[in-house]
KOLKOLTOR-469987 format. One record per residue (C-alpha): residue number from 1; x negated, z, y negated. Coordinates in Angstrom, 3 decimals, padded with zeros to 6 digits. Layout:
BEGIN
kemar:c1:c3:c2
NUM:X:Z:Y $
...
// end
This chain:
BEGIN
kemar:c1:c3:c2
1:-141.456:145.576:-049.376 $
2:-143.964:143.642:-051.449 $
3:-143.418:141.400:-054.465 $
4:-145.773:138.424:-054.677 $
5:-146.227:136.476:-057.915 $
6:-147.207:132.803:-058.170 $
7:-148.227:131.094:-061.429 $
8:-149.438:127.487:-061.259 $
9:-151.006:127.660:-064.746 $
10:-152.812:131.002:-064.852 $
11:-152.929:132.176:-061.236 $
12:-155.661:131.951:-058.629 $
13:-155.495:132.012:-054.866 $
14:-158.422:134.444:-054.973 $
15:-156.135:137.024:-056.583 $
16:-154.189:139.656:-054.696 $
17:-150.860:138.180:-055.789 $
18:-149.031:141.492:-056.182 $
19:-149.027:141.639:-059.985 $
20:-148.158:139.233:-062.771 $
21:-151.739:139.433:-064.001 $
22:-153.107:138.795:-060.507 $
23:-150.755:136.003:-059.431 $
24:-151.481:133.378:-056.811 $
25:-151.693:129.743:-057.938 $
26:-150.156:127.797:-055.031 $
27:-147.264:127.916:-052.596 $
28:-149.642:127.190:-049.721 $
29:-151.279:130.551:-050.371 $
30:-147.903:132.244:-049.928 $
31:-147.387:130.330:-046.683 $
32:-150.589:131.888:-045.322 $
33:-149.048:135.353:-045.695 $
34:-146.912:136.960:-043.042 $
35:-143.883:137.825:-045.152 $
36:-141.865:140.822:-044.011 $
37:-138.223:141.869:-044.482 $
38:-137.603:142.886:-048.074 $
39:-140.561:140.929:-049.499 $
40:-140.046:138.749:-052.580 $
41:-141.914:135.666:-053.786 $
42:-141.449:135.089:-057.512 $
43:-142.552:131.879:-059.179 $
44:-143.494:131.986:-062.857 $
45:-141.082:130.200:-065.157 $
46:-142.733:127.136:-066.630 $
47:-144.804:126.595:-063.466 $
48:-144.863:123.255:-061.638 $
49:-145.773:123.088:-057.934 $
50:-146.571:119.726:-056.358 $
51:-146.240:120.775:-052.728 $
52:-143.655:121.507:-050.051 $
53:-142.883:125.203:-049.639 $
54:-142.540:126.185:-045.971 $
55:-140.688:129.420:-045.209 $
56:-141.931:130.606:-041.822 $
57:-140.847:134.245:-041.539 $
58:-137.526:136.067:-041.484 $
59:-136.031:138.930:-043.391 $
60:-133.336:141.235:-042.057 $
61:-129.660:141.456:-042.956 $
62:-130.263:144.584:-045.036 $
63:-133.598:143.383:-046.438 $
64:-133.736:139.588:-046.802 $
65:-136.809:137.732:-047.997 $
66:-136.173:136.484:-051.542 $
67:-137.633:133.437:-053.262 $
68:-137.011:133.551:-057.013 $
69:-138.592:133.442:-060.459 $
70:-139.932:135.689:-063.218 $
71:-140.857:135.477:-066.865 $
72:-139.351:133.496:-069.732 $
73:-138.756:129.784:-070.236 $
74:-137.686:126.949:-067.994 $
75:-137.117:127.521:-064.286 $
76:-140.156:126.881:-062.065 $
77:-140.149:123.382:-060.546 $
78:-141.104:122.216:-057.064 $
79:-142.047:118.557:-056.511 $
80:-143.000:117.222:-053.088 $
81:-143.472:114.019:-051.125 $
82:-141.670:115.846:-048.303 $
83:-138.939:118.469:-048.687 $
84:-138.942:120.857:-051.598 $
85:-138.280:123.971:-049.508 $
86:-138.419:123.572:-045.732 $
87:-137.719:126.036:-042.950 $
88:-137.130:126.147:-039.218 $
89:-135.736:129.215:-037.406 $
90:-136.108:131.641:-040.346 $
91:-133.226:134.034:-040.974 $
92:-131.990:136.246:-043.813 $
93:-133.385:134.271:-046.744 $
94:-132.269:134.214:-050.402 $
95:-133.369:131.386:-052.729 $
96:-132.437:131.615:-056.397 $
97:-133.255:130.569:-059.974 $
98:-135.442:127.545:-059.166 $
99:-135.503:123.813:-059.829 $
100:-136.419:121.219:-057.201 $
101:-136.851:117.559:-058.119 $
102:-138.597:114.312:-057.205 $
103:-138.909:114.967:-053.497 $
104:-139.204:112.434:-050.698 $
105:-136.841:114.391:-048.453 $
106:-134.338:117.159:-049.066 $
107:-134.516:119.570:-051.938 $
108:-133.811:122.345:-049.418 $
109:-133.921:121.817:-045.653 $
110:-132.985:124.454:-043.076 $
111:-132.924:123.824:-039.338 $
112:-131.725:126.461:-036.844 $
113:-131.628:129.095:-039.580 $
114:-129.286:132.061:-040.009 $
115:-127.934:133.963:-043.010 $
116:-129.206:131.886:-045.913 $
117:-128.021:132.188:-049.519 $
118:-128.934:129.629:-052.170 $
119:-127.795:130.413:-055.708 $
120:-128.500:129.192:-059.232 $
121:-130.729:126.386:-058.000 $
122:-130.938:123.001:-059.725 $
123:-131.747:119.967:-057.570 $
124:-132.338:116.477:-059.003 $
125:-133.825:113.155:-057.913 $
126:-134.357:114.120:-054.296 $
127:-134.268:112.006:-051.163 $
128:-136.365:109.212:-052.628 $
129:-136.402:107.573:-049.203 $
130:-132.605:107.959:-048.851 $
131:-132.886:109.821:-045.580 $
132:-131.444:113.255:-046.328 $
133:-129.039:115.286:-048.373 $
134:-130.250:117.160:-051.425 $
135:-129.304:120.317:-049.511 $
136:-129.493:119.919:-045.739 $
137:-128.695:122.476:-043.036 $
138:-128.529:121.668:-039.327 $
139:-127.717:123.720:-036.212 $
140:-127.476:126.918:-038.255 $
141:-125.246:129.914:-038.930 $
142:-123.885:131.574:-042.079 $
143:-125.067:129.441:-044.967 $
144:-123.895:130.017:-048.557 $
145:-124.722:127.800:-051.530 $
146:-123.288:128.936:-054.852 $
147:-123.544:128.310:-058.599 $
148:-126.024:125.470:-058.086 $
149:-126.329:121.967:-059.577 $
150:-127.141:118.717:-057.790 $
151:-127.490:115.486:-059.754 $
152:-128.891:111.995:-059.513 $
153:-129.947:112.315:-055.875 $
154:-130.428:109.471:-053.394 $
155:-128.428:110.466:-050.366 $
156:-125.674:113.048:-049.875 $
157:-125.419:116.002:-052.216 $
158:-124.868:118.298:-049.216 $
159:-125.567:117.308:-045.610 $
160:-124.278:120.016:-043.277 $
161:-124.334:119.452:-039.520 $
162:-123.378:121.844:-036.713 $
163:-123.268:124.951:-038.892 $
164:-121.017:127.883:-038.020 $
165:-120.054:129.641:-041.244 $
166:-120.442:127.549:-044.420 $
167:-119.581:128.510:-047.984 $
168:-120.021:126.088:-050.886 $
169:-118.905:127.987:-053.984 $
170:-118.820:126.980:-057.663 $
171:-121.405:124.232:-057.374 $
172:-121.655:120.974:-059.330 $
173:-122.579:117.668:-057.703 $
174:-122.891:114.598:-059.920 $
175:-123.720:111.077:-058.769 $
176:-124.952:111.397:-055.200 $
177:-125.959:107.751:-054.671 $
178:-127.007:105.519:-051.807 $
179:-125.492:103.322:-049.130 $
180:-124.144:106.283:-047.112 $
181:-123.863:108.997:-049.753 $
182:-121.021:111.468:-050.303 $
183:-121.090:114.478:-052.585 $
184:-120.475:116.589:-049.449 $
185:-120.955:115.388:-045.866 $
186:-120.181:118.021:-043.236 $
187:-120.225:117.267:-039.504 $
188:-119.122:119.332:-036.484 $
189:-119.059:122.604:-038.400 $
190:-116.692:125.587:-038.414 $
191:-115.455:128.464:-040.568 $
192:-115.851:126.425:-043.740 $
193:-114.991:127.376:-047.320 $
194:-115.469:124.799:-050.084 $
195:-114.169:126.431:-053.244 $
196:-114.449:126.148:-057.005 $
197:-116.817:123.173:-057.008 $
198:-116.925:120.273:-059.479 $
199:-117.743:117.132:-057.483 $
200:-118.013:113.916:-059.493 $
201:-118.822:110.570:-057.888 $
202:-117.464:108.459:-060.762 $
203:-120.793:106.824:-061.587 $
204:-122.464:107.056:-058.174 $
205:-123.766:103.871:-056.584 $
206:-122.175:104.688:-053.235 $
207:-119.432:102.909:-051.288 $
208:-118.294:106.199:-049.799 $
209:-116.435:109.201:-051.203 $
210:-116.579:112.773:-052.402 $
211:-115.992:115.095:-049.412 $
212:-116.334:113.904:-045.816 $
213:-115.430:116.491:-043.187 $
214:-116.080:115.187:-039.699 $
215:-114.478:117.236:-036.903 $
216:-114.143:120.475:-038.908 $
217:-112.672:123.615:-037.363 $
218:-111.132:126.344:-039.534 $
219:-111.834:124.768:-042.923 $
220:-110.497:125.638:-046.381 $
221:-111.021:123.282:-049.330 $
222:-109.505:124.808:-052.448 $
223:-109.675:124.993:-056.236 $
224:-112.121:122.104:-056.556 $
225:-112.212:119.309:-059.137 $
226:-112.859:116.102:-057.187 $
227:-113.422:112.905:-059.148 $
228:-114.295:109.298:-058.323 $
229:-115.626:107.851:-055.096 $
230:-114.020:105.516:-052.585 $
231:-111.918:108.487:-051.420 $
232:-111.353:112.119:-052.341 $
233:-111.338:114.178:-049.118 $
234:-111.723:112.606:-045.706 $
235:-110.929:115.102:-042.948 $
236:-110.117:112.555:-040.297 $
237:-110.359:114.653:-037.148 $
238:-110.189:118.432:-037.159 $
239:-108.313:121.604:-036.393 $
240:-106.831:124.211:-038.735 $
241:-107.673:122.593:-042.063 $
242:-106.255:123.776:-045.406 $
243:-106.649:121.530:-048.463 $
244:-105.014:123.242:-051.408 $
245:-104.955:123.616:-055.179 $
246:-107.503:120.869:-055.830 $
247:-107.470:118.332:-058.655 $
248:-108.253:114.950:-057.064 $
249:-108.493:111.811:-059.207 $
250:-110.335:108.588:-059.981 $
251:-110.619:107.318:-056.385 $
252:-109.626:103.670:-056.504 $
253:-112.477:101.570:-055.199 $
254:-110.467:100.062:-052.336 $
255:-106.899:099.173:-051.408 $
256:-107.080:101.915:-048.762 $
257:-108.582:104.613:-051.041 $
258:-106.896:107.978:-050.538 $
259:-107.008:111.437:-052.072 $
260:-106.708:113.053:-048.631 $
261:-107.075:111.116:-045.392 $
262:-106.768:112.182:-041.754 $
263:-106.147:110.851:-038.271 $
264:-108.541:107.914:-038.333 $
265:-111.425:109.169:-036.191 $
266:-109.971:111.625:-033.696 $
267:-107.301:114.239:-033.082 $
268:-106.037:116.081:-036.165 $
269:-104.117:119.316:-035.718 $
270:-102.686:122.013:-037.993 $
271:-103.312:120.711:-041.517 $
272:-101.858:122.385:-044.597 $
273:-102.128:120.154:-047.697 $
274:-100.556:121.957:-050.624 $
275:-100.736:122.698:-054.331 $
276:-102.970:119.747:-055.139 $
277:-102.703:117.565:-058.232 $
278:-103.380:114.025:-057.000 $
279:-103.572:111.275:-059.602 $
280:-105.296:108.104:-060.815 $
281:-105.923:106.542:-057.418 $
282:-104.466:104.382:-054.659 $
283:-102.815:106.384:-051.833 $
284:-102.093:110.100:-052.068 $
285:-102.182:111.546:-048.532 $
286:-102.866:108.992:-045.793 $
287:-102.078:109.780:-042.150 $
288:-103.386:106.734:-040.376 $
289:-105.759:105.419:-037.717 $
290:-107.050:102.379:-035.875 $
291:-104.622:100.231:-033.940 $
292:-104.565:101.089:-030.245 $
293:-106.313:104.469:-030.541 $
294:-104.513:107.352:-028.811 $
295:-105.390:110.074:-031.320 $
296:-102.876:112.866:-031.845 $
297:-101.842:114.017:-035.317 $
298:-099.771:117.168:-035.051 $
299:-098.377:119.778:-037.441 $
300:-099.417:118.028:-040.658 $
301:-097.725:119.840:-043.554 $
302:-097.841:118.229:-047.010 $
303:-096.001:120.356:-049.531 $
304:-095.850:121.556:-053.137 $
305:-098.259:118.903:-054.400 $
306:-098.001:116.880:-057.610 $
307:-098.558:113.097:-057.498 $
308:-098.813:110.706:-060.423 $
309:-100.463:107.466:-061.547 $
310:-100.930:106.072:-058.031 $
311:-100.981:102.361:-057.199 $
312:-099.723:103.093:-053.669 $
313:-097.428:105.781:-052.253 $
314:-097.907:109.546:-052.446 $
315:-097.635:109.714:-048.639 $
316:-098.607:107.112:-046.050 $
317:-097.825:107.614:-042.361 $
318:-098.332:104.524:-040.209 $
319:-099.413:106.044:-036.889 $
320:-097.627:108.530:-034.580 $
321:-097.681:111.975:-036.213 $
322:-095.671:115.166:-036.492 $
323:-095.315:117.141:-039.685 $
324:-093.479:117.293:-042.975 $
325:-093.532:116.146:-046.596 $
326:-091.609:118.770:-048.566 $
327:-091.153:120.180:-052.067 $
328:-093.589:117.760:-053.674 $
329:-093.307:116.484:-057.232 $
330:-093.748:112.770:-057.889 $
331:-093.862:111.226:-061.326 $
332:-091.572:108.292:-062.057 $
333:-093.369:105.040:-061.263 $
334:-095.176:106.418:-058.210 $
335:-093.668:105.585:-054.834 $
336:-092.954:108.721:-052.824 $
337:-093.506:107.605:-049.216 $
338:-094.582:104.700:-047.039 $
339:-093.631:105.623:-043.476 $
340:-093.576:102.991:-040.761 $
341:-090.119:102.315:-039.231 $
342:-091.262:103.520:-035.806 $
343:-092.332:106.899:-037.189 $
344:-089.150:107.208:-039.239 $
345:-086.994:106.428:-036.200 $
346:-088.852:109.026:-034.118 $
347:-087.909:111.772:-036.626 $
348:-091.221:113.573:-036.081 $
349:-092.307:113.518:-039.724 $
350:-089.609:114.993:-041.941 $
351:-089.178:114.363:-045.661 $
352:-087.125:116.804:-047.743 $
353:-086.894:118.714:-051.004 $
354:-089.119:116.389:-053.016 $
355:-088.319:115.592:-056.637 $
356:-089.116:112.869:-059.125 $
357:-089.858:113.808:-062.735 $
358:-090.516:111.766:-065.850 $
359:-093.682:113.684:-066.790 $
360:-095.667:115.812:-064.365 $
361:-097.555:117.546:-067.184 $
362:-094.380:119.453:-068.030 $
363:-094.133:120.661:-064.441 $
364:-097.781:121.725:-064.353 $
365:-097.471:123.625:-067.645 $
366:-094.348:125.441:-066.453 $
367:-096.138:126.571:-063.278 $
368:-099.036:128.000:-065.300 $
369:-096.619:129.899:-067.545 $
370:-094.844:131.416:-064.534 $
371:-098.129:132.722:-063.077 $
372:-099.084:134.313:-066.412 $
373:-095.728:136.076:-066.696 $
374:-096.013:137.528:-063.181 $
375:-099.465:138.910:-063.960 $
376:-098.193:140.660:-067.088 $
377:-095.340:142.319:-065.202 $
378:-097.695:143.716:-062.574 $
379:-099.773:145.419:-065.283 $
380:-096.897:147.682:-066.438 $
381:-098.288:151.244:-066.368 $
382:-094.871:152.662:-065.613 $
383:-094.751:150.908:-062.250 $
384:-097.328:152.072:-059.710 $
385:-097.858:150.860:-056.134 $
386:-099.132:153.276:-053.523 $
387:-101.563:150.595:-052.313 $
388:-104.332:149.442:-054.624 $
389:-104.182:145.778:-053.653 $
390:-103.270:143.241:-051.038 $
391:-105.387:140.811:-049.082 $
392:-104.856:138.099:-046.487 $
393:-106.757:137.384:-043.312 $
394:-106.072:135.200:-040.311 $
395:-105.396:136.382:-036.777 $
396:-105.067:133.589:-034.226 $
397:-103.765:135.794:-031.451 $
398:-101.258:134.109:-029.171 $
399:-099.161:137.169:-028.382 $
400:-097.256:137.099:-031.646 $
401:-096.791:134.848:-034.643 $
402:-095.572:135.593:-038.144 $
403:-096.597:137.510:-041.242 $
404:-097.165:141.239:-041.282 $
405:-097.859:143.825:-043.922 $
406:-100.267:146.249:-042.352 $
407:-101.947:149.266:-043.932 $
408:-105.717:149.341:-043.618 $
409:-106.582:152.930:-044.499 $
410:-110.305:152.271:-044.109 $
411:-110.268:149.791:-047.005 $
412:-109.297:151.886:-050.029 $
413:-105.564:151.817:-049.408 $
414:-105.428:148.060:-049.163 $
415:-102.287:146.535:-047.780 $
416:-103.132:143.619:-045.514 $
417:-100.940:140.546:-045.333 $
418:-101.669:139.128:-041.913 $
419:-101.222:135.505:-040.973 $
420:-100.763:134.689:-037.314 $
421:-101.390:131.450:-035.486 $
422:-099.890:128.401:-037.155 $
423:-097.891:130.426:-039.661 $
424:-099.241:130.743:-043.174 $
425:-098.233:132.034:-046.558 $
426:-097.060:128.986:-048.478 $
427:-097.931:128.012:-052.016 $
428:-095.096:130.119:-053.384 $
429:-096.157:133.165:-051.384 $
430:-093.987:135.875:-049.889 $
431:-091.133:137.665:-051.695 $
432:-089.825:141.081:-050.605 $
433:-086.551:142.352:-052.080 $
434:-085.912:146.055:-052.749 $
435:-083.245:148.252:-054.329 $
436:-084.636:148.035:-057.863 $
437:-086.661:144.816:-057.907 $
438:-088.769:142.385:-055.928 $
439:-092.433:142.138:-054.933 $
440:-093.978:138.700:-054.857 $
441:-097.263:138.190:-053.001 $
442:-099.157:134.964:-053.648 $
443:-101.332:133.176:-051.133 $
444:-104.494:134.928:-052.354 $
445:-103.017:138.400:-051.833 $
446:-102.316:139.145:-055.512 $
447:-098.956:140.805:-055.994 $
448:-096.556:141.490:-058.821 $
449:-093.501:143.754:-058.921 $
450:-090.559:142.557:-061.019 $
451:-088.202:145.372:-061.984 $
452:-084.472:144.991:-062.592 $
453:-083.825:147.865:-065.005 $
454:-080.040:147.471:-064.661 $
455:-080.339:148.793:-061.107 $
456:-082.219:151.977:-062.011 $
457:-080.559:155.399:-061.555 $
458:-079.726:157.433:-064.652 $
459:-081.779:160.560:-063.846 $
460:-085.201:161.339:-065.297 $
461:-088.567:161.560:-063.573 $
462:-089.480:158.876:-061.086 $
463:-087.938:157.049:-058.173 $
464:-089.541:155.011:-055.442 $
465:-088.573:152.203:-053.177 $
466:-090.211:150.881:-050.051 $
467:-090.624:147.362:-048.742 $
468:-091.061:146.787:-045.027 $
469:-092.014:143.536:-043.386 $
470:-092.667:143.019:-039.708 $
471:-092.506:140.608:-036.825 $
472:-090.703:140.567:-033.525 $
473:-091.808:138.128:-030.851 $
474:-088.993:137.969:-028.361 $
475:-091.118:136.578:-025.576 $
476:-093.559:139.472:-025.626 $
477:-091.228:142.063:-027.205 $
478:-093.912:142.764:-029.760 $
479:-092.848:144.259:-033.062 $
480:-094.744:145.836:-035.896 $
481:-094.425:146.523:-039.590 $
482:-095.629:148.528:-042.538 $
483:-094.351:149.744:-045.875 $
484:-095.419:149.163:-049.443 $
485:-094.066:151.945:-051.682 $
486:-093.610:151.449:-055.425 $
487:-093.173:154.471:-057.742 $
488:-091.189:153.799:-060.917 $
489:-091.703:156.323:-063.724 $
490:-088.466:156.351:-065.666 $
491:-089.864:158.388:-068.544 $
492:-092.567:155.757:-069.015 $
493:-090.022:152.958:-069.016 $
494:-087.682:154.687:-071.435 $
495:-090.230:156.028:-073.881 $
// end
């Protein structure tokens, strides 16, 4: 495992490259090396490299090849008439703490690569020929980009195509411009997580939108701030897509502009659209499509969202679809639904439990206060759960469907909240009632125990109560369950 140093100002390609005082001068010198698993290439801060950096060799899962920086000052910069960093077929690569700008192609391009992590990278003014995304991955597996910034690029911020396993976490994309540019364009990919990003297309010179998911499978888009663009999230054709807890606003370039749109370019199945704050735009959620197309739109659930300041309705359904619009909050002045008479008469898309309020800010503030209170209750030292924590994962097995608490003894006494098939834990989570109180589990697996002291026995010491939750599939006679035990220390409560 060798560390190579590169300094464009003081280095020389005649040096050995393995010390800061014997650094190489160019990236092309590094390319001539046969990098091995565990090797690192560190670029001196303050350096400027006017060349494409080709990564030709692979690390291993336990010992990836790392490209980073060293020293003090501004991050090292890569300029190039081609791509900034380019790779084909390399696997197990980490790129971090760099800046890439003024490139003809992508800032980072990976084709047929596996297990790449990009973090703390700044990319600006790339794609001068408008032919690529600032970050482009094609025909690859397991790509993570996190804590990075993309701004002022010509072309998409992210262009992801045919990638199995994508995570875009806590990134910022500002003003991805061009005739076909979105902040995120993702095609024919699967196992997608887009979380915690700030995506702003308010001032972009692009007729398109913020996130375009084309034929996604198993995608989660959550906790993002999405602003501007011709649309917020377009997930027109896909399967098992969750869009939740996002703030989506400022999309009003067209009469058809939507915060979330689906059903226009192919079959859409199993969508959960929940917990979003959708405001300052045209349509809220649009379930639509071209006239005459025979696309199916099934099991579309739109629930527990907040809609305000919309010029059109919170929900539009004008093509055959099955699903529901439930428990949403709509501010006075915003139309709740626009459902075509044929769909309404078919009774396939139900509407129930929605409410209209004068000011949605009051509702949003109350929800935040409730979450804070639950967290404080769970921290009471006199109430101890036998399991350290809870988590949620998905099991798509067909033999049984439902939620299940299941002890995973190999994971530090973690209690697993399983989610089967089309069933999911809703925005308000799962509540289990016991003899002395209730346990509430939110969608992320965090749990809080609320004690009713009036139900406690009068003896000293401690008592415990157990919560069981299981499933029983009548067709396969499958049943299962597990117990979460809570110990209540009376002396701690009474002292």
